[in-house]
Backbone bond lengths (Angstrom), bond angles and torsions (degrees), N, CA, C in turn:
res aa  C-N    CA-C-N  psi(-1)  N-CA   C-N-CA  omega(-1)  CA-C   N-CA-C  phi
1 M - - - 1.474 - - 1.524 109.70 -
2 F 1.317 115.26 132.79 1.464 120.60 179.57 1.522 110.18 -77.69
3 D 1.312 116.61 124.42 1.459 120.98 -177.93 1.526 110.63 -108.32
4 P 1.323 117.73 104.03 1.475 121.26 -176.85 1.528 112.98 -63.22
5 D 1.328 117.33 -23.45 1.462 119.07 -179.03 1.522 112.40 -70.54
6 T 1.336 116.95 -33.83 1.460 120.04 -177.03 1.521 112.22 -103.89
7 A 1.316 116.69 -2.86 1.458 120.58 -177.35 1.528 111.24 -66.32
8 I 1.330 115.32 148.77 1.461 120.51 171.48 1.528 106.71 -89.44
9 Y 1.323 115.93 115.99 1.462 118.83 -178.82 1.523 110.06 -76.57
10 P 1.336 116.60 144.61 1.474 121.27 -173.77 1.527 113.78 -78.69
11 F 1.312 116.93 45.64 1.462 120.79 171.50 1.522 108.04 -152.41
12 P 1.345 116.74 162.21 1.468 120.23 -174.20 1.527 111.52 -57.00
13 P 1.315 118.07 142.18 1.461 121.84 179.15 1.524 111.33 -65.57
14 K 1.304 116.11 146.93 1.465 119.91 177.05 1.529 109.13 -84.00
15 P 1.316 116.88 155.97 1.465 120.01 178.18 1.528 112.22 -66.10
16 T 1.321 116.95 -24.18 1.462 120.69 178.36 1.514 109.33 -112.62
17 P 1.327 118.26 151.12 1.466 120.84 178.06 1.523 110.82 -62.90
18 L 1.322 115.63 155.95 1.456 119.18 177.61 1.517 110.03 -65.88
19 S 1.321 115.22 139.25 1.459 118.91 174.13 1.524 109.31 -76.29
20 I 1.319 116.58 170.61 1.465 120.52 178.76 1.529 109.85 -59.45
21 D 1.319 116.37 -42.46 1.464 120.50 -179.27 1.523 110.97 -63.59
22 E 1.324 116.20 -42.06 1.464 119.59 179.64 1.519 110.93 -64.50
23 K 1.332 116.21 -42.75 1.464 119.69 178.21 1.519 110.47 -59.80
24 A 1.333 116.21 -44.31 1.467 120.53 179.98 1.525 109.92 -63.01
25 Y 1.340 116.66 -40.57 1.458 121.17 179.82 1.522 110.87 -62.00
26 Y 1.330 116.99 -49.65 1.465 119.91 -179.08 1.520 111.33 -65.85
27 R 1.343 116.22 -36.56 1.458 120.23 179.51 1.525 109.71 -61.88
28 E 1.327 117.04 -45.68 1.464 120.92 179.16 1.525 110.42 -65.76
29 K 1.328 116.27 -40.84 1.464 121.58 -179.57 1.531 109.88 -60.09
30 I 1.322 116.14 -44.62 1.463 120.75 -179.54 1.519 110.61 -68.04
31 K 1.323 116.58 -40.96 1.471 120.42 178.42 1.522 110.19 -58.90
32 T 1.335 116.29 -45.94 1.461 119.94 -177.96 1.519 111.20 -65.84
33 S 1.326 117.50 -42.76 1.467 119.35 179.89 1.524 110.74 -68.99
34 A 1.324 117.08 -30.49 1.467 120.32 177.47 1.523 110.54 -68.88
35 K 1.320 116.23 -36.12 1.466 119.98 178.36 1.525 110.99 -67.26
36 R 1.330 115.93 -35.03 1.464 120.25 -177.04 1.519 111.91 -66.08
37 T 1.311 117.61 -35.24 1.464 120.20 -176.06 1.514 111.92 -78.85
């Protein structure tokens, strides 16, 4: 199972940790792109 919380995102890390909103955004983004493939 793909775990978006522990995944390494394919772009440079930010100096600050992801906020809850950002995590939710990336999680949804990954879910949608996963559905497309």
